[in-house]
Steps between C-alpha positions, in 0.01 A plus 500: 500500500484841336484499120496755225201518268635232265546211740869567569583467869651813654547355847456151643557389856507151646331426832382199690167347413350596836572874471216737419540725196442815705826452688691527172338813356769748604803272428358427155455871422852567623634222273382673181799638307484857361237523228635656183285687257480855378788743507566681820526379855442123498218364712607278786173307517201428277223760492211265581465177697203273421404242756225272618271533802753364749680836503186712542560686825576856590839408644622336180363780284690755710821296480479477120412870464792585728729329249368724222287230338128528420324197657227340288371230733174314451250592770370243744129443498457604135416272211782364286424740218738765634692514173832403660494160331628669187821579690510204737523249217857619440608355836311177433660479155847548649437223755392276212820589313705406807321165510651421160816431693446158655745562781294793624161330470584261785772606737752219507791694647542495875713814509312819425800676346514238222126532437533879492782469247278290272224758546738778391610300197138435403415871530802585284394250234144641501636855457736388222218324314277807526772730373589260219136470388445877510826556309626773733855360468 
C-alpha cells in the first residue's frame, strides 16, 4: 500500500498471504495514479517513498530511483530511532482504517476479485471521509 501523507491510500494491491512484499514493490509503484499538485507538468509518481527495513538493499534502492522516486528506507542493523516512524505510522493508520470494514478484516470471500472490489470500495470511502472532514468539497 502506498499512501499520501494524510492516510489516504494512493495505490493498493491484493496478493496471496504467502507472497513476500518485495515481489510487489514495482507493481505497486506502477499502480499509483498521476499525482496532482502544483501547476505545470503533473508528476506521475510521488516524490518520496518511505519504507521499512525489508526493502533495504541496493537493488531496490536503484529500482525506486530509476522510477524517479527518492527512497527513504530504514537501514538494517541500525536502532529503531531512524526517524522514519513519523512517516511509517501513516501506513499503519491506513491499515487500521481498512480494518474498520469487517469484511476486509477477515477474508471471507473465496474469489479474489470480489475481495479486491470490497478493498476498492473501502479505499473510496476512506478518501471520501477524509475529503468531507477537510472540507475540500
